[in-house]
N, C-alpha and C positions, 0 to 999 in steps of 0.2 A: 518473452517478457523483457521489455526494454529496460536497460539500466540495472538489471539484477545480475549479480555474479553467480555462476553455477555453483550450487552447493551439494550436488549429488556426486556419488562416486562414479567416475566416467564409465567404467566397464562392468559395473555391478548390475545384476538383474534383480530389480525390486519386486519380482514375483517369488523370489527364493523363500522357501519355508524358513520361519524364524520369528523372533521378537524384534519389534521396532519401537524405539522411543521417539515420539513425535511431539513437537511444540508448535502450536498455531497461535498467532498473535492478532489481536483486534486491530482494525484500521487506525493508524496513527497512535497506537498503543493507548487508546482511550479506555477508561474504566466503564465499559458498557454492558458487562455480563452479570452484574449483581442480581438482576431480576429475571435473567434468561437461562439460568442453569438447567432448569427442567427441559426446556426446548432443546438446548444444545445436547444434553444427554439422551433425550428421546430420539433425536435425529441420528445420533451416533448408533444407538441400539437398532434403529430401523435399517440403517445402512448395513450393519453387521448381520442382520437377519436376511437381507436381500442378496448379499454377496457370499457365494459359496466359498468356504475355506477361510473366512475372516472371523476373528473373535476379538473382544476387548478384554484385556487382562486387567488393566488399572487405568483410572482416569481421575482428573480433578479439574474443575472449572474455577479459574481465578478471575478477578475483576477485569483483567485485560489480556488474558491468555489461557490456553487450555493445554494440559499435559496429558498424553495418552501413551499407553503401551499396548500396541496392537500385535496380534499373533496371526501370521499367515501360514496356512497349512494346505498345500495344493490349491492355493487361491486362484480364482478365475481372473483376477485383475491385479495390476501392479499397484504398489503403494500410492503413487502419485494420483492415479485415477480414483482410488478409494477416498483420499483426502479431498480431491476436487469435488466429488459427488457430495460428500458430507458438508463441506463448506457451502456449496450451492443450496443444499436443502435447508441449512440453518438460515442463510440469508433470505431465502424465499419465505420461510416460516416467520421470520422477524419482520419482513417487509422492506428490508434495505440491506445493502452490502455492509457486512460487519468485519470482514477480514482484510488483513494485509495480504498482498500477493505472496505466493510461495509458502513454505513452511520449513521448519528445521527437523531433521531426522538423524537418528543414530542407530546403526545396525548393532543390536546387542549380541555380543559374541560368546558369552559364557554365563553360567548360572550365578556366579558371584556378582558380576556386573548387573544382571537382571535384578537380583535382590537389592543391591545398592540403589539402583534407579527406582525400583518400587518404593523403597523407603523415602527417597527424595520426593517422589510424586505425592505420596501419602502425607508427608509432613510439610509440604510446600507452603500451605497457609500459615503454619506456625513459623516457618523460616522467614516469611515475609514480615510478620509481626516482629520477630526478633531483630531483624535488620533495623527497623525503626526504633525499637525500644533500647537498643544498645546506646542510643544517644540520650534517652530520657528515662528517668526512673519511672516505674509503673504507676506510682501514686502521685507523681509530681504534676503540678499545674503546667501544662505545656504552653500556656499563653503568656506567662510572665515569669520573671525571676531568672532569666538566663544569665550565666556568668559570661563576661566578655572573654573571648578567646584571645590568647596572645597573638601578636602579629608574626607571621612566618618570616624567616630570614629572606632578604631580598635576593641573595645570590644562591645559585645552585652549586653544590660541591663540584670540584674539578672532575671532569669526565662524566658527570651525571647527566641524566636525561630530564631532570625536573620532576621525576616521579618518585622521588625518595620520600620517606615518611618524615617530614620536618617536625612533626609533633612528638616524635619519640624522644625520650630523655636518656 
């Protein structure tokens, strides 16, 4: 894959039994999955049935990405091949290439992390809404009536990176 930095653990065997948190993103991060959730989930279930030692613990389809927790137990294939097959099946079913190259993964190391990641995946749709609503009251008209924000200071504090919260009081 040209131009992509390696994101896998160099010496890790991705056939190792365990739980894996995977995020797969749509091509150009476009919101194209709103009406495709069933196809994406069906193809995932089909792949899990076809590959010995693979099961799906948790999943959520968002408008432009999918979060999964996959379980490998004496699995016949490594994680990368599982994801490749699933992405190919989804693209084939939808009739066009829908994915960015690669995927993000995290090897889940303990039960506490597993439970926290499950919670994140399950509540991800609400978190996406909360991120937006932190700027606008729920009942407010989002098309009018904005207050003008103060102009941020022109200079960065000495030794700063420019990433300081200039809005804090």
